[in-house]
C-alpha positions in Angstrom: 145.4 -125.6 76.4 144.5 -124.3 80.0 141.4 -122.2 81.0 143.9 -119.6 81.6 145.4 -119.6 78.1 142.2 -119.8 76.6 141.1 -117.0 78.6 144.5 -114.7 77.4 144.1 -115.8 74.1 140.9 -114.2 73.8 141.4 -111.2 75.7 144.1 -110.9 73.2 142.6 -111.8 70.3 139.7 -109.4 71.3 141.7 -106.7 72.2 144.0 -106.6 69.1 141.3 -107.1 66.5 138.1 -107.1 68.1 136.2 -105.0 65.1 138.2 -106.9 62.6 137.3 -110.3 63.2 136.0 -112.5 60.6 132.5 -114.3 61.2 134.5 -117.5 62.4 136.8 -116.2 64.6 134.2 -114.2 66.3 132.8 -118.2 66.7 135.6 -119.4 68.0 135.6 -116.2 70.5 132.2 -117.5 71.4 133.1 -121.1 71.5 135.9 -120.3 73.6 134.0 -118.2 76.2 131.1 -121.2 76.3 133.5 -124.4 76.4 136.6 -123.0 78.0 138.8 -125.7 78.5 137.0 -128.2 75.9 136.8 -126.1 72.9 135.2 -126.5 69.5 136.0 -125.9 66.1 133.0 -124.2 64.0 134.2 -125.7 61.2 133.4 -129.0 59.6 134.7 -132.1 59.7 135.7 -135.5 57.8 137.5 -138.3 59.2 139.5 -140.0 56.5 142.4 -142.9 56.0 145.3 -141.6 54.9 147.4 -144.3 53.4 150.9 -142.7 53.2 152.3 -146.1 51.8 150.3 -145.2 48.1 152.2 -142.9 45.7 150.6 -139.6 44.6 149.5 -140.5 41.2 147.8 -143.9 43.0 145.8 -141.7 45.8 145.0 -139.8 42.0 143.5 -143.0 40.6 141.6 -143.6 43.9 139.6 -140.7 43.5 138.1 -141.1 40.1 138.3 -137.6 39.3 137.1 -136.7 35.7 140.1 -134.8 35.0 143.2 -134.3 36.6 146.3 -132.1 36.6 148.8 -134.0 34.6 151.7 -132.2 37.4 150.8 -134.7 40.5 153.2 -136.7 41.3 155.4 -137.8 44.3 158.4 -135.7 42.7 156.3 -132.6 42.8 154.4 -133.3 46.1 156.6 -135.3 48.3 155.3 -136.5 52.2 157.7 -137.7 54.2 155.3 -140.2 56.4 154.7 -143.8 56.0 151.9 -145.9 57.0 148.5 -145.5 57.4 146.4 -143.8 59.7 143.2 -141.7 60.8 143.1 -138.0 60.3 139.8 -135.5 60.9 139.9 -132.7 58.1 138.8 -129.6 58.9 136.8 -127.4 56.1 137.8 -123.9 57.2 136.1 -121.5 54.9 137.2 -117.7 54.9 134.3 -115.0 54.4 136.4 -112.2 53.1 139.5 -111.7 50.5 142.8 -112.7 52.1 145.9 -113.7 51.6 148.2 -117.0 51.8 149.8 -115.8 54.8 146.4 -114.2 56.6 145.1 -117.6 56.3 147.8 -119.7 57.4 148.0 -117.0 60.6 144.4 -117.9 61.3 144.4 -121.6 61.2 147.7 -121.5 63.3 146.2 -119.1 65.7 143.3 -120.7 66.3 141.9 -122.5 70.1 142.9 -125.9 68.4 146.1 -124.7 66.3 145.5 -126.7 63.0 148.0 -127.0 59.8 147.5 -127.2 56.5 146.8 -130.5 54.9 149.1 -131.8 52.4 148.8 -133.4 49.3 148.1 -137.2 50.5 145.5 -136.0 52.7 143.8 -133.8 50.3 143.5 -136.9 47.8 141.8 -139.0 50.7 139.5 -136.1 50.9 138.7 -136.1 47.4 138.2 -140.0 46.8 136.5 -140.5 50.6 134.0 -137.9 50.3 133.6 -137.4 46.6 130.8 -135.2 46.3 132.3 -132.6 48.7 133.8 -130.8 46.2 131.0 -130.3 44.4 130.3 -127.6 47.0 133.5 -125.4 45.9 136.6 -125.7 46.3 138.9 -126.6 48.6 142.9 -126.2 48.5 145.3 -128.2 50.2 148.5 -125.6 51.2 150.3 -127.9 53.3 152.1 -129.2 49.9 152.9 -126.9 47.2 155.1 -127.0 44.2 157.0 -124.4 42.1 156.1 -125.0 38.5 158.2 -123.9 35.1 157.2 -120.9 35.3 158.4 -120.0 38.8 154.5 -120.0 40.2 154.1 -121.8 43.4 150.9 -123.7 43.2 148.9 -126.2 45.8 146.2 -129.0 44.7 142.7 -128.2 45.0 139.5 -130.2 44.2 136.9 -128.3 42.6 133.8 -129.5 40.3 129.7 -128.9 40.4 126.7 -131.4 39.8 128.2 -133.3 36.8 131.9 -133.3 37.2 134.7 -133.4 39.6 138.0 -132.3 38.9 142.3 -132.2 41.0 143.9 -129.3 39.6 146.9 -126.9 40.9 146.3 -123.1 41.8 149.3 -120.5 42.6 148.8 -119.9 46.0 150.6 -116.3 45.6 148.1 -113.4 45.8 144.5 -113.5 47.3 142.3 -116.2 48.2 138.4 -114.7 47.6 135.0 -115.2 50.1 133.9 -118.6 49.6 137.3 -120.5 49.5 137.6 -123.5 51.3 140.8 -125.1 53.1 141.6 -128.3 54.1 143.5 -128.7 57.7 144.3 -130.9 60.6 144.9 -130.7 63.9 149.0 -130.2 64.8 
């Protein structure tokens, strides 16, 4: 993105919603002003190796979770990539109640556009950084599955000092402040 594009984005965002911006969005705007054509994202990131050749079931086993939903399978969470690659996974925390659509728009509209992590990226994160989910839930909205009740479900990591789990959560409705979302560069 050119310096002029960054400035146009900054001016447009401020004009459209200046007083409604979240703290995360305000940090992004400040970073754009400070870094110009070399913007940084105000979210922590983690480098992971994602092995797309492994099945979802194999990746769940690699994570050594204390509990995992029995609905994790390649038929429910298809990722059409092969090989192994490094990915930088950003953990985007929301600081207010937001809908899935608003969260998706927010990460798509960043100075460095992101997309939601898929199930295999989320599972790699959980296996390689097992203590990260003890700090709070992390959802991966890039892979969803419709359950037998018709609910659209996404994987999420959660836990505390004594356990780690891998569950599914409905994506319809709002997410509360403190939820975290795994995202990667587009």
